[in-house]
VOMAR-175492 format. One record per atom (N, C-alpha, C): residue number from 0; residue in one letter; atom name; x, y, z. Coordinates in Angstrom, 2 decimals, padded with zeros to 5 digits, m for minus. Atoms other than C-alpha are relative to their C-alpha. Example, Ala and Ser with C-alpha at 12.3 -4.5 7.8 and 13.67 -1.06 7.14 Angstrom:
2
  num  residuo  atomo        x        y        z
    0        A      N   000.89  m001.19   000.00
    0        A     CA   012.30  m004.50   007.80
    0        A      C   000.90   001.20   000.00
    1        S      N  m000.82  m001.19  m000.06
    1        S     CA   013.67  m001.06   007.14
    1        S      C  m000.77   001.09   000.73
//
This chain:
166
  num  residuo  atomo        x        y        z
    0        M      N   000.84  m000.95  m000.71
    0        M     CA  m004.12  m021.35   004.53
    0        M      C   000.03  m000.37   001.47
    1        T      N  m000.04   000.26  m001.43
    1        T     CA  m003.86  m020.99   008.27
    1        T      C  m001.34   000.29   000.61
    2        D      N   001.24  m000.31  m000.70
    2        D     CA  m006.78  m021.15   010.62
    2        D      C   000.30   000.99   001.11
    3        S      N  m000.18  m001.06  m000.98
    3        S     CA  m007.32  m018.61   013.39
    3        S      C   000.87  m000.42   001.17
    4        S      N  m000.83   000.44  m001.11
    4        S     CA  m005.54  m020.77   015.97
    4        S      C   001.49   000.05  m000.34
    5        E      N  m001.39  m000.04   000.43
    5        E     CA  m002.33  m020.61   013.90
    5        E      C   000.45   001.41  m000.39
    6        R      N  m000.35  m001.36   000.38
    6        R     CA  m002.33  m016.85   013.36
    6        R      C   001.24   000.47   000.75
    7        T      N  m001.21  m000.56  m000.58
    7        T     CA   000.88  m015.02   014.00
    7        T      C  m000.37   001.11   000.97
    8        S      N   000.14  m001.13  m000.91
    8        S     CA   001.06  m012.73   017.00
    8        S      C   001.02   001.05  m000.43
    9        Y      N  m000.87  m001.05   000.51
    9        Y     CA   002.49  m009.45   015.74
    9        Y      C   000.51   000.92   001.11
   10        L      N  m000.35  m000.88  m001.11
   10        L     CA   003.08  m007.99   019.20
   10        L      C   001.48   000.27   000.12
   11        E      N  m001.44  m000.17  m000.20
   11        E     CA   006.84  m008.54   019.19
   11        E      C   000.73   000.59  m001.21
   12        F      N  m000.65  m000.52   001.20
   12        F     CA   007.53  m007.21   015.67
   12        F      C   000.10   001.52   000.06
   13        P      N  m000.18  m001.45  m000.07
   13        P     CA   008.96  m003.67   015.43
   13        P      C  m000.70   000.72  m001.16
   14        S      N   000.54  m000.83   001.08
   14        S     CA   007.43  m000.85   013.39
   14        S      C   001.08   000.22  m001.04
   15        A      N  m000.94  m000.19   001.11
   15        A     CA   009.02  m000.26   010.01
   15        A      C   000.66   001.37   000.09
   16        S      N  m000.73  m001.26   000.02
   16        S     CA   011.69   002.41   009.77
   16        S      C  m000.36   000.80  m001.25
   17        L      N   000.26  m000.86   001.15
   17        L     CA   011.39   005.34   007.40
   17        L      C   000.76  m000.52  m001.22
   18        F      N  m000.80   000.50   001.12
   18        F     CA   014.20   003.91   005.24
   18        F      C  m000.67  m001.21  m000.66
   19        R      N   000.64   001.20   000.56
   19        R     CA   012.46   000.54   004.81
   19        R      C  m001.29   000.36  m000.74
   20        R      N   001.24  m000.42   000.65
   20        R     CA   009.16   002.23   003.97
   20        R      C   000.29   000.64  m001.35
   21        L      N  m000.33  m000.69   001.24
   21        L     CA   010.76   004.45   001.34
   21        L      C   000.58  m000.97  m001.03
   22        A      N  m000.57   000.99   000.91
   22        A     CA   012.77   001.57  m000.16
   22        A      C  m001.09  m000.87  m000.60
   23        S      N   001.13   000.80   000.47
   23        S     CA   009.60  m000.50  m000.42
   23        S      C  m000.83   000.79  m001.02
   24        M      N   000.76  m000.84   000.91
   24        M     CA   007.84   002.41  m002.10
   24        M      C   000.68   000.11  m001.37
   25        V      N  m000.73  m000.06   001.27
   25        V     CA   010.58   002.62  m004.75
   25        V      C  m000.25  m001.27  m000.81
   26        Y      N   000.28   001.27   000.68
   26        Y     CA   010.10  m001.07  m005.59
   26        Y      C  m001.41   000.02  m000.58
   27        D      N   001.38  m000.02   000.46
   27        D     CA   006.34  m000.62  m005.81
   27        D      C  m000.21   001.02  m001.11
   28        L      N   000.14  m001.03   001.03
   28        L     CA   006.73   002.53  m007.90
   28        L      C   000.36  m000.55  m001.38
   29        L      N  m000.38   000.60   001.28
   29        L     CA   008.46   000.50  m010.62
   29        L      C  m001.17  m000.78  m000.60
   30        I      N   001.17   000.76   000.46
   30        I     CA   005.41  m001.77  m010.84
   30        I      C  m001.13   000.95  m000.37
   31        L      N   001.08  m000.95   000.26
   31        L     CA   003.00   001.15  m010.65
   31        L      C   000.22   000.76  m001.30
   32        V      N  m000.27  m000.72   001.25
   32        V     CA   004.72   003.01  m013.49
   32        V      C  m000.39  m000.87  m001.20
   33        A      N   000.40   000.91   001.08
   33        A     CA   004.28  m000.05  m015.72
   33        A      C  m001.53  m000.09  m000.10
   34        M      N   001.46   000.06  m000.01
   34        M     CA   000.62  m000.26  m014.68
   34        M      C  m000.59   001.30  m000.54
   35        W      N   000.48  m001.28   000.50
   35        W     CA   000.12   003.47  m015.33
   35        W      C   000.17   000.11  m001.51
   36        L      N  m000.20  m000.02   001.45
   36        L     CA   001.60   003.05  m018.81
   36        L      C  m001.08  m000.81  m000.71
   37        L      N   001.07   000.82   000.59
   37        L     CA  m000.86   000.25  m019.55
   37        L      C  m001.34   000.72   000.04
   38        I      N   001.25  m000.76  m000.12
   38        I     CA  m003.75   002.37  m018.27
   38        I      C   000.00   001.14  m001.01
   39        G      N  m000.10  m001.10   000.96
   39        G     CA  m002.52   005.30  m020.37
   39        G      C  m000.18  m000.46  m001.44
   40        F      N   000.16   000.54   001.36
   40        F     CA  m002.25   003.16  m023.51
   40        F      C  m001.45  m000.41  m000.23
   41        A      N   001.40   000.40   000.14
   41        A     CA  m005.73   001.72  m022.92
   41        A      C  m000.89   001.24  m000.13
   42        H      N   000.77  m001.24   000.06
   42        H     CA  m007.10   005.22  m022.33
   42        H      C   000.14   000.64  m001.38
   43        A      N  m000.24  m000.59   001.32
   43        A     CA  m005.50   006.49  m025.55
   43        A      C  m000.69  m000.82  m001.09
   44        A      N   000.64   000.85   001.00
   44        A     CA  m006.83   003.49  m027.49
   44        A      C  m001.51   000.20  m000.01
   45        I      N   001.46  m000.17  m000.10
   45        I     CA  m010.37   004.03  m026.23
   45        I      C  m000.43   001.39  m000.45
   46        R      N   000.38  m001.38   000.33
   46        R     CA  m010.46   007.81  m026.55
   46        R      C   000.49   000.44  m001.37
   47        G      N  m000.59  m000.40   001.28
   47        G     CA  m008.36   007.99  m029.68
   47        G      C   001.13   000.99   000.24
   48        V      N  m001.18  m000.85  m000.18
   48        V     CA  m005.01   009.69  m030.00
   48        V      C  m000.30   001.44  m000.36
   49        D      N   000.32  m001.37   000.41
   49        D     CA  m006.50   012.74  m031.72
   49        D      C  m000.67   000.78   001.13
   50        N      N   000.71  m000.66  m001.09
   50        N     CA  m008.64   013.50  m028.65
   50        N      C   000.90   000.33   001.19
   51        L      N  m000.89  m000.24  m001.13
   51        L     CA  m005.61   013.61  m026.34
   51        L      C   000.63   001.38  m000.03
   52        E      N  m000.58  m001.34   000.08
   52        E     CA  m004.63   017.09  m027.52
   52        E      C  m000.64   000.95   001.00
   53        N      N   000.67  m000.84  m000.98
   53        N     CA  m007.16   018.63  m025.12
   53        N      C   000.41  m000.46   001.39
   54        N      N  m000.55   000.41  m001.29
   54        N     CA  m005.18   018.38  m021.88
   54        N      C  m000.98   000.17   001.14
   55        D      N   000.96  m000.21  m001.08
   55        D     CA  m008.06   019.68  m019.78
   55        D      C  m000.87  m001.24   000.21
   56        S      N   000.85   001.18  m000.15
   56        S     CA  m010.11   016.57  m020.49
   56        S      C   000.76  m001.17   000.61
   57        L      N  m000.78   001.10  m000.57
   57        L     CA  m007.24   014.29  m019.42
   57        L      C  m000.13  m000.06   001.52
   58        Q      N   000.11   000.01  m001.45
   58        Q     CA  m007.52   015.39  m015.80
   58        Q      C  m001.33  m000.55   000.48
   59        Y      N   001.31   000.52  m000.37
   59        Y     CA  m011.16   014.37  m015.80
   59        Y      C  m000.23  m001.43  m000.45
   60        T      N   000.18   001.36   000.49
   60        T     CA  m010.73   011.09  m017.65
   60        T      C   001.16  m000.91   000.39
   61        L      N  m001.14   000.87  m000.26
   61        L     CA  m007.20   009.69  m017.32
   61        L      C   000.37  m000.03   001.48
   62        F      N  m000.43  m000.05  m001.39
   62        F     CA  m006.36   010.86  m013.79
   62        F      C  m000.84  m000.90   000.92
   63        P      N   000.78   000.92  m000.86
   63        P     CA  m009.31   009.05  m012.11
   63        P      C   000.33  m001.47  m000.24
   64        F      N  m000.38   001.39   000.28
   64        F     CA  m008.33   005.82  m013.88
   64        F      C   001.35  m000.35   000.63
   65        L      N  m001.31   000.23  m000.60
   65        L     CA  m004.71   006.17  m012.72
   65        L      C  m000.12  m000.12   001.51
   66        L      N   000.20   000.03  m001.44
   66        L     CA  m005.81   006.90  m009.16
   66        L      C  m000.74  m001.28   000.42
   67        G      N   000.75   001.22  m000.30
   67        G     CA  m008.34   004.05  m009.17
   67        G      C   000.84  m001.25  m000.17
   68        G      N  m000.89   001.14   000.22
   68        G     CA  m005.82   001.62  m010.62
   68        G      C   001.03  m000.14   001.11
   69        T      N  m000.98   000.01  m001.09
   69        T     CA  m003.29   002.60  m007.96
   69        T      C  m000.65  m000.51   001.28
   70        F      N   000.68   000.49  m001.19
   70        F     CA  m005.84   002.07  m005.20
   70        F      C  m000.26  m001.51  m000.09
   71        L      N   000.27   001.43   000.16
   71        L     CA  m006.83  m001.33  m006.60
   71        L      C   001.27  m000.83   000.19
   72        F      N  m001.28   000.67  m000.21
   72        F     CA  m003.15  m002.33  m006.67
   72        F      C   000.25  m000.17   001.50
   73        Y      N  m000.27   000.08  m001.43
   73        Y     CA  m002.71  m001.50  m002.97
   73        Y      C  m001.07  m000.80   000.74
   74        Y      N   001.07   000.74  m000.66
   74        Y     CA  m006.10  m002.84  m001.93
   74        Y      C   000.18  m001.51  m000.18
   75        W      N  m000.18   001.42   000.28
   75        W     CA  m005.42  m006.19  m003.59
   75        W      C   001.07  m000.59   000.92
   76        F      N  m001.11   000.54  m000.79
   76        F     CA  m002.11  m006.68  m001.80
   76        F      C  m000.21   000.17   001.51
   77        W      N   000.17  m000.22  m001.44
   77        W     CA  m002.99  m005.12   001.56
   77        W      C  m001.07  m000.91   000.58
   78        S      N   001.08   000.83  m000.54
   78        S     CA  m006.19  m007.14   001.95
   78        S      C   000.28  m001.49  m000.18
   79        R      N  m000.37   001.39   000.26
   79        R     CA  m004.53  m010.37   000.76
   79        R      C   001.46  m000.22   000.36
   80        G      N  m001.36   000.27  m000.46
   80        G     CA  m001.45  m010.97   002.83
   80        G      C   000.69   001.20   000.63
   81        G      N  m000.56  m001.19  m000.63
   81        G     CA  m000.70  m007.37   003.85
   81        G      C   001.33   000.46  m000.57
   82        Q      N  m001.28  m000.37   000.58
   82        Q     CA   002.31  m007.06   001.55
   82        Q      C  m000.13   000.25  m001.49
   83        T      N  m000.21  m000.20   001.43
   83        T     CA   002.90  m005.45  m001.81
   83        T      C   001.30  m000.72  m000.34
   84        L      N  m001.24   000.67   000.38
   84        L     CA   005.80  m006.86  m003.79
   84        L      C   001.22   000.71   000.60
   85        G      N  m001.09  m000.75  m000.63
   85        G     CA   008.08  m004.08  m002.53
   85        G      C   000.07  m000.25   001.50
   86        M      N   000.03   000.27  m001.44
   86        M     CA   006.97  m004.69   001.04
   86        M      C   000.53  m001.40   000.29
   87        R      N  m000.49   001.37  m000.19
   87        R     CA   007.68  m008.40   000.65
   87        R      C   001.52  m000.04  m000.07
   88        A      N  m001.45  m000.03   000.15
   88        A     CA   011.22  m007.67  m000.54
   88        A      C   000.69   000.61   001.22
   89        W      N  m000.58  m000.66  m001.18
   89        W     CA   011.84  m005.44   002.49
   89        W      C  m000.55  m000.55   001.31
   90        R      N   000.54   000.71  m001.16
   90        R     CA   010.02  m007.82   004.90
   90        R      C  m000.95   000.88   000.82
   91        L      N   001.00  m000.83  m000.67
   91        L     CA   007.26  m005.32   005.72
   91        L      C  m001.37  m000.63  m000.19
   92        Q      N   001.38   000.46   000.12
   92        Q     CA   003.65  m006.18   006.39
   92        Q      C  m000.92   001.00   000.68
   93        V      N   001.03  m000.85  m000.58
   93        V     CA   000.60  m004.02   006.98
   93        V      C  m001.02  m000.91   000.66
   94        V      N   000.95   000.81  m000.75
   94        V     CA  m001.64  m005.48   009.66
   94        V      C  m000.99   000.91   000.71
   95        D      N   000.97  m000.72  m000.82
   95        D     CA  m004.71  m004.42   011.59
   95        D      C   000.68   000.40   001.30
   96        A      N  m000.67  m000.51  m001.21
   96        A     CA  m003.68  m002.34   014.61
   96        A      C  m000.25  m000.87   001.23
   97        N      N   000.23   000.91  m001.12
   97        N     CA  m005.16  m005.00   016.91
   97        N      C   001.09  m001.06   000.09
   98        L      N  m001.13   000.93   000.05
   98        L     CA  m002.14  m007.12   015.89
   98        L      C  m000.41  m001.45   000.22
   99        D      N   000.49   001.36  m000.18
   99        D     CA  m004.23  m010.27   015.81
   99        D      C  m000.01  m000.81  m001.29
  100        G      N  m000.12   000.73   001.24
  100        G     CA  m003.58  m011.25   012.20
  100        G      C  m001.19   000.09  m000.93
  101        R      N   001.16  m000.09   000.90
  101        R     CA  m006.94  m010.30   010.73
  101        R      C   000.34   000.90  m001.19
  102        P      N  m000.31  m000.78   001.21
  102        P     CA  m006.85  m008.93   007.16
  102        P      C  m000.60   001.40   000.08
  103        L      N   000.53  m001.36   000.05
  103        L     CA  m007.40  m005.26   006.42
  103        L      C  m001.33   000.01  m000.72
  104        R      N   001.30  m000.17   000.62
  104        R     CA  m010.92  m004.23   005.54
  104        R      C   000.09   001.08  m001.09
  105        L      N   000.04  m000.98   001.09
  105        L     CA  m011.86  m002.13   002.51
  105        L      C   000.12   001.42   000.55
  106        A      N  m000.03  m001.36  m000.57
  106        A     CA  m012.45   000.96   004.70
  106        A      C   001.41   000.35   000.50
  107        Q      N  m001.36  m000.25  m000.46
  107        Q     CA  m008.99   000.60   006.26
  107        Q      C   000.93   000.26  m001.18
  108        C      N  m000.85  m000.18   001.18
  108        C     CA  m007.34   000.23   002.86
  108        C      C  m000.25   001.35  m000.66
  109        L      N   000.34  m001.26   000.64
  109        L     CA  m009.20   003.22   001.44
  109        L      C   000.52   001.18   000.82
  110        S      N  m000.47  m001.11  m000.82
  110        S     CA  m008.45   005.50   004.39
  110        S      C   001.53   000.04   000.02
  111        R      N  m001.46   000.06   000.02
  111        R     CA  m004.82   004.33   004.45
  111        R      C   000.54   000.58  m001.30
  112        F      N  m000.43  m000.49   001.31
  112        F     CA  m004.47   005.03   000.72
  112        F      C  m000.15   001.52  m000.11
  113        L      N   000.25  m001.45   000.11
  113        L     CA  m006.04   008.51   000.88
  113        L      C   000.89   000.81   000.94
  114        I      N  m000.85  m000.73  m000.95
  114        I     CA  m004.11   009.56   003.98
  114        I      C   001.46  m000.08  m000.41
  115        A      N  m001.37   000.11   000.51
  115        A     CA  m000.87   008.26   002.43
  115        A      C   000.24   001.04  m001.10
  116        I      N  m000.12  m001.04   001.02
  116        I     CA  m001.52   010.60  m000.51
  116        I      C   000.19   001.35   000.67
  117        L      N  m000.15  m001.26  m000.74
  117        L     CA  m001.98   013.49   001.93
  117        L      C   001.37   000.07   000.67
  118        S      N  m001.33   000.05  m000.62
  118        S     CA   001.20   012.38   003.71
  118        S      C   001.08   000.41  m001.00
  119        L      N  m000.96  m000.36   001.04
  119        L     CA   003.11   012.69   000.45
  119        L      C  m000.15   001.45  m000.43
  120        L      N   000.25  m001.36   000.46
  120        L     CA   001.47   015.93  m000.61
  120        L      C   000.41   001.06   001.02
  121        S      N  m000.43  m000.94  m001.04
  121        S     CA   002.41   017.56   002.70
  121        S      C   001.52  m000.07   000.17
  122        F      N  m001.47   000.07   000.04
  122        F     CA   006.08   017.29   001.70
  122        F      C   000.54  m001.20   000.79
  123        G      N  m000.44   001.22  m000.66
  123        G     CA   006.28   013.81   003.20
  123        G      C  m000.10   000.01   001.51
  124        L      N   000.07  m000.10  m001.46
  124        L     CA   005.44   014.92   006.74
  124        L      C  m000.67  m001.21   000.64
  125        G      N   000.67   001.18  m000.54
  125        G     CA   003.11   011.96   007.25
  125        G      C   000.92  m001.20   000.10
  126        Y      N  m000.99   001.06  m000.07
  126        Y     CA   006.01   009.64   006.54
  126        Y      C   001.11   000.33   001.00
  127        I      N  m001.05  m000.43  m000.93
  127        I     CA   008.59   011.66   008.46
  127        I      C  m000.47  m000.14   001.44
  128        W      N   000.59   000.17  m001.33
  128        W     CA   006.22   011.36   011.43
  128        W      C   000.49  m001.27   000.68
  129        V      N  m000.53   001.27  m000.51
  129        V     CA   007.63   007.83   011.83
  129        V      C   001.19   000.27   000.94
  130        L      N  m001.21  m000.30  m000.78
  130        L     CA   010.80   009.43   013.24
  130        L      C  m000.30   000.58   001.38
  131        V      N   000.33  m000.63  m001.29
  131        V     CA   009.00   011.24   016.08
  131        V      C  m001.13  m000.70   000.75
  132        S      N   001.12   000.71  m000.62
  132        S     CA   006.02   008.98   016.76
  132        S      C   000.53  m001.02   001.01
  133        P      N  m000.45   000.99  m000.99
  133        P     CA   006.46   006.96   019.98
  133        P      C  m000.22  m001.45  m000.46
  134        S      N   000.29   001.36   000.49
  134        S     CA   004.90   003.93   018.25
  134        S      C   000.70  m000.32  m001.31
  135        G      N  m000.65   000.21   001.28
  135        G     CA   006.85   004.42   015.02
  135        G      C  m000.97  m000.09  m001.16
  136        D      N   001.03   000.06   001.05
  136        D     CA   003.65   004.80   013.00
  136        D      C  m000.02   001.29  m000.81
  137        S      N   000.21  m001.15   000.86
  137        S     CA   003.03   007.11   010.06
  137        S      C  m001.42   000.52   000.21
  138        W      N   001.37  m000.53  m000.10
  138        W     CA  m000.08   009.27   009.72
  138        W      C  m001.00  m001.03  m000.50
  139        H      N   000.99   000.93   000.57
  139        H     CA  m001.77   006.69   007.51
  139        H      C  m000.09  m001.29   000.81
  140        D      N   000.13   001.12  m000.92
  140        D     CA  m000.95   003.91   009.97
  140        D      C  m000.98   000.36   001.12
  141        S      N   000.80  m000.40  m001.16
  141        S     CA  m002.45   005.78   012.90
  141        S      C  m001.47   000.23  m000.35
  142        L      N   001.37  m000.41   000.33
  142        L     CA  m005.52   007.14   011.15
  142        L      C  m000.83  m001.09  m000.67
  143        S      N   000.75   001.10   000.60
  143        S     CA  m006.47   003.90   009.38
  143        S      C  m000.06  m001.22   000.90
  144        N      N   000.00   001.09  m000.98
  144        N     CA  m006.01   001.73   012.48
  144        N      C   000.76  m001.22  m000.54
  145        T      N  m000.87   001.05   000.51
  145        T     CA  m003.19  m000.24   010.87
  145        T      C   001.40   000.21   000.56
  146        R      N  m001.42  m000.09  m000.38
  146        R     CA   000.49  m000.92   011.61
  146        R      C   000.82  m000.54  m001.15
  147        T      N  m000.95   000.52   000.98
  147        T     CA   003.43  m001.42   009.26
  147        T      C   001.18  m000.54   000.79
  148        L      N  m000.98   000.68  m000.84
  148        L     CA   005.79  m003.95   010.82
  148        L      C   001.09  m000.66  m000.83
  149        V      N  m001.10   000.75   000.61
  149        V     CA   009.14  m005.54   010.01
  149        V      C  m000.11  m001.44   000.48
  150        L      N   000.11   001.42  m000.33
  150        L     CA   008.88  m009.32   009.87
  150        L      C   001.38  m000.65   000.03
  151        P      N  m001.22   000.80   000.09
  151        P     CA   011.69  m011.72   010.71
  151        P      C  m000.01  m000.79  m001.32
  152        T      N  m000.12   000.69   001.29
  152        T     CA   012.96  m013.57   007.63
  152        T      C  m000.89  m001.23  m000.08
  153        E      N   000.79   001.23   000.03
  153        E     CA   011.31  m016.88   008.55
  153        E      C  m001.50   000.30  m000.02
  154        E      N   001.42  m000.37  m000.02
  154        E     CA   007.96  m015.19   009.27
  154        E      C  m000.42   000.56  m001.35
  155        N      N   000.29  m000.56   001.31
  155        N     CA   008.14  m013.32   005.97
  155        N      C  m000.22  m001.10  m001.04
  156        K      N   000.15   001.12   000.93
  156        K     CA   008.50  m016.63   004.13
  156        K      C  m001.35  m000.69   000.16
  157        K      N   001.28   000.65  m000.26
  157        K     CA   005.26  m017.88   005.74
  157        K      C  m001.18   000.76  m000.60
  158        V      N   001.11  m000.81   000.51
  158        V     CA   003.15  m015.02   004.38
  158        V      C  m000.29  m000.43  m001.42
  159        M      N   000.44   000.41   001.34
  159        M     CA   001.18  m016.19   001.38
  159        M      C  m000.38   001.23  m000.78
  160        P      N   000.31  m001.20   000.74
  160        P     CA   001.27  m013.36  m001.14
  160        P      C  m001.29  m000.12  m000.78
  161        A      N   001.24  m000.13   000.77
  161        A     CA  m002.02  m012.26  m002.69
  161        A      C  m001.03  m001.09   000.32
  162        R      N   001.06   000.93  m000.45
  162        R     CA  m004.06  m014.82  m000.72
  162        R      C  m000.72   000.66   001.16
  163        R      N   000.80  m000.61  m001.07
  163        R     CA  m006.85  m013.58   001.45
  163        R      C   000.12  m000.82   001.26
  164        R      N  m000.05   000.67  m001.30
  164        R     CA  m006.21  m014.42   005.08
  164        R      C  m001.37   000.05   000.62
  165        R      N   001.31   000.03  m000.65
  165        R     CA  m009.23  m015.37   007.13
  165        R      C   000.16   000.23   001.47
//
């Protein structure tokens, strides 16, 4: 664990490219699909397989669990090291926009998550924004007061995954 005097200065690290962001998302999607399957199996076990025939009730019961599980996945990683497993593989890190090494807060993670969903639902425009933004930020970076940066290899090795930075 590093103390505040040893925090990394993120000022010199570039913003992540669209390609790196999408590649990282593919890695994370593989983990999320496995998690969604587990949530679905647990949901079916609790509700009973016979009750799953009513598809209307699934949107009110299963969908919130899938969405909540997905948020918890991202919140856990973003607030503890700033990297999901896919982000770690592609040397990306989400940091507070102040670039002083402080961990993301719950409100930042929640707004980032919700705006990222809107970014995807708008045919990916929030992600494509990276290509035209002067800072190289996506919609969810800008609106949640965060940055997604590319780390040098040696700096990426220093990040302690799933440990809360102070």
